[in-house]
C-alpha positions, 0 to 999 in steps of 0.5 A: 486465545494467543499462540502462547496460551496454546504452547505454540511458539510461532505467532499466527499471521494476521490474514491479509486485509482486503484493500479499500476501494475509494471513488476519487474525483479529480480535476482532469488536468490534475489527473493528467499530471498525476498520470504523467508523474506515475508513468515517469516512475513506472507506477499506475496512477492508483499506486502513485496516489497511494505512494503520495498519501503514505508519504504525506501521512509519514511526514505528518507523523500520522502513518499508522504503525500497523500500515504494511508496506505497499504491496508489490505488483506485477510478476513474481521473481523467478525461482532459482 
């Protein structure tokens, strides 16, 4: 049943999907270079891998439309 079927004008939000965990084996020198690059851009190695994968998917025209933005990490901003 959709929100329009019940007369409710506000669409329901999808529950946030749990992020997938993937074991990735890398050559140690590739990991070191990736970690340095991530550090230069103030990202974790994991966030850098996701950033690069999303960019490659977008450039290839294969990034799914339902893929949300990369979640913000860290401390939330202070309330005014």
